[in-house]
C-alpha positions as CSV (number, residue, x, y, z in Angstrom):
1,X,0.0,0.0,0.0
2,X,1.7,3.2,-1.2
3,X,1.7,6.0,1.4
4,X,4.7,7.8,-0.1
5,X,2.9,9.7,-2.9
6,X,4.5,13.0,-3.7
7,X,2.6,16.1,-4.6
8,X,4.2,16.1,-8.0
9,X,2.8,12.6,-8.7
10,X,-0.7,13.6,-7.5
11,X,-0.5,16.8,-9.6
12,X,0.4,14.7,-12.6
13,X,-2.7,12.5,-12.1
14,X,-4.9,15.6,-12.0
15,X,-3.3,16.7,-15.2
16,X,-4.1,13.5,-17.2
17,X,-6.6,13.6,-20.0
18,X,-10.0,13.0,-18.3
19,X,-10.7,9.7,-20.1
20,X,-7.2,8.3,-19.3
21,X,-7.7,9.3,-15.7
22,X,-11.1,7.7,-15.4
23,X,-9.9,4.6,-17.2
24,X,-7.1,4.1,-14.7
25,X,-9.4,4.9,-11.7
26,X,-12.0,2.3,-12.9
27,X,-9.3,-0.3,-13.6
28,X,-7.9,0.1,-10.1
29,X,-11.4,0.2,-8.6
30,X,-12.4,-3.2,-10.2
31,X,-9.2,-4.8,-8.9
32,X,-10.3,-4.1,-5.3
33,X,-14.1,-3.6,-5.3
34,X,-17.1,-5.3,-6.8
35,X,-18.2,-3.7,-10.1
36,X,-21.5,-1.8,-10.2
37,X,-22.1,-2.0,-6.4
38,X,-22.5,1.1,-4.2
39,X,-22.7,1.0,-0.4
40,X,-25.8,2.8,1.0
41,X,-25.1,4.7,4.2
42,X,-27.4,6.8,6.4
43,X,-26.3,9.8,8.5
44,X,-28.2,10.9,11.6
45,X,-27.5,14.0,13.6
46,X,-27.7,12.8,17.2
47,X,-26.9,16.2,18.6
48,X,-27.4,19.3,16.5
49,X,-26.1,22.9,16.7
50,X,-24.2,24.9,19.3
51,X,-20.8,23.7,18.3
52,X,-18.0,25.9,19.7
53,X,-15.8,25.4,16.6
54,X,-15.8,28.1,13.9
55,X,-15.6,26.0,10.8
56,X,-16.4,28.5,8.0
57,X,-18.8,26.1,6.2
58,X,-20.8,24.8,9.1
59,X,-24.4,25.8,9.9
60,X,-24.0,24.2,13.4
61,X,-21.3,26.5,14.6
62,X,-22.3,28.7,17.6
63,X,-20.1,31.4,15.9
64,X,-22.5,31.8,12.9
65,X,-26.0,33.2,12.6
66,X,-27.8,30.5,10.7
67,X,-30.9,30.3,12.8
68,X,-30.1,26.7,13.8
69,X,-30.9,26.1,17.4
70,X,-28.9,23.7,19.6
71,X,-30.4,20.4,20.7
72,X,-29.5,17.9,23.4
73,X,-28.1,14.4,22.7
74,X,-30.8,12.1,21.4
75,X,-31.8,9.3,23.6
76,X,-30.6,5.8,22.7
77,X,-34.1,4.4,21.8
78,X,-34.7,7.2,19.3
79,X,-31.3,6.6,17.6
80,X,-31.9,2.8,17.4
81,X,-35.3,3.3,15.9
82,X,-33.7,5.5,13.2
83,X,-31.1,2.9,12.6
84,X,-33.7,0.1,12.2
85,X,-35.6,2.3,9.6
86,X,-32.3,2.9,7.8
87,X,-31.6,-0.8,7.6
88,X,-35.2,-1.5,6.3
89,X,-34.5,1.0,3.6
90,X,-31.4,-0.8,2.4
91,X,-28.6,1.0,4.3
92,X,-25.6,-1.1,5.2
93,X,-23.9,1.6,7.3
94,X,-25.3,3.9,10.0
95,X,-23.4,7.0,10.8
96,X,-24.1,9.2,13.9
97,X,-22.9,12.8,14.1
98,X,-22.8,15.2,17.1
99,X,-22.0,18.9,16.9
100,X,-19.3,18.9,19.5
101,X,-15.7,20.0,19.8
102,X,-15.2,16.8,21.6
103,X,-17.6,14.5,23.6
104,X,-17.8,14.8,27.3
105,X,-16.9,11.7,29.4
106,X,-20.5,11.9,30.9
107,X,-21.9,11.2,27.4
108,X,-19.7,8.1,26.7
109,X,-22.1,5.6,28.3
110,X,-24.9,6.7,26.0
111,X,-22.7,6.8,22.9
112,X,-21.4,3.3,23.6
113,X,-25.0,2.0,24.1
114,X,-25.9,3.5,20.7
115,X,-23.0,1.9,19.0
116,X,-23.7,-1.5,20.6
117,X,-27.4,-1.3,19.7
118,X,-26.8,-0.4,16.0
119,X,-24.0,-3.0,15.7
120,X,-26.4,-5.7,17.0
121,X,-28.7,-4.9,14.1
122,X,-26.0,-6.1,11.7
123,X,-25.2,-2.6,10.5
124,X,-21.7,-1.2,10.0
125,X,-21.3,1.6,12.6
126,X,-19.7,5.0,12.2
127,X,-19.6,8.1,14.5
128,X,-18.3,11.7,14.2
129,X,-18.1,13.5,17.5
130,X,-15.2,15.9,17.2
131,X,-11.8,15.3,18.7
132,X,-11.2,12.2,20.9
133,X,-8.9,11.3,23.7
134,X,-7.3,7.8,23.5
135,X,-9.5,6.6,26.3
136,X,-12.6,7.7,24.5
137,X,-11.5,6.1,21.3
138,X,-10.8,2.8,23.1
139,X,-14.2,2.8,24.7
140,X,-16.0,3.4,21.4
141,X,-13.9,0.6,19.8
142,X,-14.8,-1.8,22.6
143,X,-18.5,-1.0,22.1
144,X,-18.2,-2.1,18.5
145,X,-17.7,1.1,16.5
146,X,-16.3,0.2,13.1
147,X,-15.4,3.6,11.7
148,X,-14.7,7.0,13.3
149,X,-15.1,10.0,11.0
150,X,-12.8,13.0,11.4
151,X,-12.2,15.0,8.3
152,X,-9.1,17.0,7.5
153,X,-11.4,19.2,5.4
154,X,-8.8,20.7,3.0
155,X,-5.1,21.0,2.4
156,X,-2.8,21.9,5.3
157,X,-2.1,25.2,3.6
158,X,-5.7,26.2,3.2
159,X,-6.9,24.9,6.5
160,X,-6.3,28.1,8.5
161,X,-8.5,30.1,6.1
162,X,-11.4,27.8,7.0
163,X,-11.0,26.9,10.7
164,X,-9.2,28.7,13.5
165,X,-10.4,27.0,16.7
166,X,-8.4,23.8,16.2
167,X,-5.3,23.0,14.1
168,X,-4.6,20.6,11.3
169,X,-2.4,18.8,13.8
170,X,-5.3,18.4,16.2
171,X,-7.1,16.5,13.4
172,X,-4.2,14.3,12.8
173,X,-3.9,13.6,16.6
174,X,-7.5,12.3,16.7
175,X,-6.9,10.1,13.7
176,X,-3.9,8.6,15.4
177,X,-6.0,7.8,18.5
178,X,-8.6,6.2,16.3
179,X,-6.0,4.0,14.5
180,X,-4.4,3.1,17.9
181,X,-7.8,1.9,19.2
182,X,-8.2,-0.6,16.3
183,X,-11.1,1.3,14.6
184,X,-11.0,2.2,11.0
185,X,-10.6,5.8,10.0
186,X,-13.2,7.6,7.9
187,X,-11.5,10.8,6.7
188,X,-12.1,13.2,3.8
189,X,-13.1,16.7,3.2
190,X,-14.8,19.4,1.2
191,X,-14.1,20.8,-2.2
192,X,-15.4,24.1,-3.4
193,X,-14.4,26.2,-0.4
194,X,-12.5,28.8,-2.4
195,X,-9.4,26.6,-2.5
196,X,-7.0,26.5,-5.4
197,X,-6.3,23.6,-7.7
198,X,-3.0,23.1,-5.8
199,X,-5.0,22.9,-2.5
200,X,-7.0,20.0,-4.0
201,X,-3.7,18.3,-4.8
202,X,-2.6,19.0,-1.3
203,X,-5.9,17.6,0.2
204,X,-5.5,14.3,-1.6
205,X,-1.8,14.2,-0.8
206,X,-2.5,14.6,2.9
207,X,-5.0,11.7,2.9
208,X,-2.9,9.4,0.7
209,X,0.2,9.8,2.9
210,X,-1.4,9.1,6.2
211,X,0.3,6.1,8.0
212,X,-2.7,4.0,6.7
213,X,-5.1,5.0,4.0
214,X,-8.6,5.8,5.5
215,X,-11.0,2.9,5.2
216,X,-13.5,5.4,4.0
217,X,-13.0,8.8,2.2
218,X,-16.0,11.1,2.0
219,X,-15.7,13.8,-0.6
220,X,-18.1,16.6,-0.2
221,X,-19.0,19.5,-2.4
222,X,-19.6,22.6,-0.4
223,X,-23.2,23.5,0.2
224,X,-23.1,27.3,0.8
225,X,-25.3,28.0,3.9
226,X,-26.4,31.6,4.5
227,X,-25.1,32.9,7.8
228,X,-21.8,31.0,7.5
229,X,-18.7,32.9,6.4
230,X,-18.3,30.7,3.3
231,X,-22.0,30.7,2.6
232,X,-22.2,34.5,2.7
233,X,-19.1,34.8,0.6
234,X,-19.9,32.2,-2.1
235,X,-23.7,31.9,-2.3
236,X,-25.2,33.2,-5.5
237,X,-21.7,33.4,-7.1
238,X,-20.1,31.2,-9.8
239,X,-17.8,29.9,-7.0
240,X,-20.8,28.5,-5.1
241,X,-20.7,25.4,-7.3
242,X,-17.4,23.6,-8.1
243,X,-16.9,22.6,-11.7
244,X,-18.2,19.1,-12.0
245,X,-15.3,17.8,-14.1
246,X,-12.9,19.0,-11.4
247,X,-15.0,17.2,-8.8
248,X,-14.8,14.0,-10.9
249,X,-11.0,14.4,-11.2
250,X,-10.8,14.7,-7.4
251,X,-12.8,11.5,-7.0
252,X,-10.6,9.6,-9.6
253,X,-7.4,10.7,-8.0
254,X,-8.6,9.6,-4.6
255,X,-9.5,6.2,-6.0
256,X,-6.1,5.8,-7.7
257,X,-4.0,6.9,-4.7
258,X,-6.1,5.0,-2.1
259,X,-7.2,1.8,-4.0
260,X,-8.9,0.0,-1.1
261,X,-10.7,2.9,0.5
262,X,-14.5,3.4,0.1
263,X,-14.8,6.7,-1.7
264,X,-18.1,8.3,-0.7
265,X,-20.1,11.0,-2.5
266,X,-21.3,13.0,0.4
267,X,-22.7,16.5,0.8
268,X,-23.6,18.5,-2.3
269,X,-24.7,15.5,-4.3
270,X,-28.3,16.8,-4.5
271,X,-27.2,19.6,-6.8
272,X,-25.1,17.4,-9.1
273,X,-26.4,16.3,-12.5
274,X,-27.1,12.6,-13.1
275,X,-24.3,12.6,-15.6
276,X,-21.8,14.0,-13.1
277,X,-22.8,11.4,-10.6
278,X,-22.4,8.7,-13.2
279,X,-18.9,9.9,-14.0
280,X,-18.1,9.9,-10.3
281,X,-19.1,6.2,-10.0
282,X,-17.1,5.5,-13.1
283,X,-14.1,7.2,-11.5
284,X,-14.3,4.9,-8.5
285,X,-16.9,6.3,-6.0
286,X,-18.7,3.4,-4.4
287,X,-20.6,4.8,-1.4
288,X,-23.3,7.4,-1.0
289,X,-25.5,8.8,1.8
290,X,-29.2,8.1,1.3
291,X,-32.1,10.0,2.7
292,X,-33.4,13.5,2.2
293,X,-31.1,15.2,4.8
294,X,-27.4,15.1,5.8
295,X,-27.1,16.5,9.3
296,X,-28.6,19.9,8.4
297,X,-28.3,20.1,4.6
298,X,-30.4,18.6,1.8
299,X,-29.6,15.3,0.1
300,X,-30.8,13.6,-3.1
301,X,-33.3,11.3,-1.4
302,X,-34.1,7.6,-1.8
303,X,-36.5,7.9,-4.7
304,X,-34.0,9.9,-6.8
305,X,-31.3,7.5,-5.9
306,X,-33.3,4.4,-6.9
307,X,-34.2,6.0,-10.2
308,X,-30.5,6.8,-10.9
309,X,-29.3,3.3,-9.9
310,X,-31.9,1.8,-12.3
311,X,-30.6,4.0,-15.1
312,X,-27.0,3.1,-14.5
313,X,-27.4,-0.5,-13.6
314,X,-26.0,-0.1,-10.1
315,X,-26.9,-2.2,-7.1
316,X,-26.8,-1.6,-3.4
317,X,-23.8,-3.3,-1.8
318,X,-25.1,-6.2,0.2
319,X,-21.9,-7.0,2.1
320,X,-19.8,-4.4,3.9
321,X,-16.2,-4.4,2.8
322,X,-13.5,-5.6,5.3
323,X,-12.2,-2.4,7.0
324,X,-8.9,-4.3,7.7
325,X,-8.0,-6.1,4.4
326,X,-4.9,-8.1,3.9
327,X,-1.7,-6.9,2.1
328,X,-2.3,-5.0,-1.2
329,X,-1.0,-6.5,-4.3
330,X,0.6,-4.7,-7.2
331,X,-2.7,-3.7,-8.8
332,X,-1.7,0.0,-8.9
333,X,0.8,-0.9,-11.7
334,X,-1.2,-3.7,-13.5
335,X,-1.8,-1.4,-16.5
336,X,0.7,-1.5,-19.3
337,X,3.7,0.4,-17.9
338,X,4.0,2.2,-21.2
339,X,0.4,3.5,-21.2
340,X,-0.3,7.2,-20.6
341,X,-2.4,6.3,-17.5
342,X,-0.2,3.8,-15.6
343,X,1.0,4.7,-12.2
344,X,4.6,4.3,-13.4
345,X,4.0,6.7,-16.3
346,X,2.5,9.2,-14.0
347,X,5.5,9.0,-11.7
348,X,7.9,9.4,-14.6
349,X,5.9,12.4,-15.8
350,X,6.0,14.0,-12.3
351,X,9.7,13.4,-12.0
352,X,10.1,15.2,-15.4
353,X,8.7,18.3,-13.9
354,X,5.1,18.3,-15.2
355,X,2.8,20.4,-13.1
356,X,-0.7,21.6,-13.6
357,X,-1.4,25.2,-14.5
């Protein structure tokens, strides 16, 4: 498993002709994942609003005037009822998110009960609760949590323009605690936050050079929310919607550099055309969130997703992938070494000094 990607190599991937890039991404995808299968996941906000962090994109921050009130942590029975409904609707993974800087120790018993209950239903479990101590990570792991989500959001260089209440290193420290606990990491970010092309290269580079690739990589397109700094700056401007081809390129490069990760189309999908979503699946995306809502923003909805799957011949994944697979083989270089889209060719191109504009 390569974790030594250079920025020049990743920049060279972004620079490939689109069809070559998608061809390589789909070839690598089929070497490690079942073709035409997409994992359905459901995300529930178990504690909404009032977060002390100042993330510039987030409607749940107490720093922003979005009109979203703070709620208390849901009771366990309500969460388990939502999980049972999600399973009945075809979801294989149930994700629970709380708008916290970090969970309080007094909340850990309830959180662990939620995890154990959802796990007992046969669902894959995921939580995102902010920063964790090692003890908290160990408790969640012992309760049966499969994945812990903690996004890096963007490149290290652009991070300070988006968030000031915690550092990029704080994010990495939580990821290390998650890995040490034995849980799998779910880590991705958001594109379309006013970052440069080089920042998108840096974002993928930061993920692909973690000590272990994340088991799950959610890639979000910014949904500008009025009352947030980014929403007020970008809403109703051409920058409010990232170019769909650039988004597809980001998905494809994530698939190539992190072959065994689940690459999830997350927030922003409801505004994407069906053609753009189809290209993302061709580029190696194999997980989506279902339902009409993602925490506080809109989502495509189960009816639209069923219609799209029927058009594309896609099926819901019936078996969750192993978050701890065995050693990776040499599939990243299975393509003809002389072809324009082989990993070796990309490396040679990068070493020759090719960089995107």
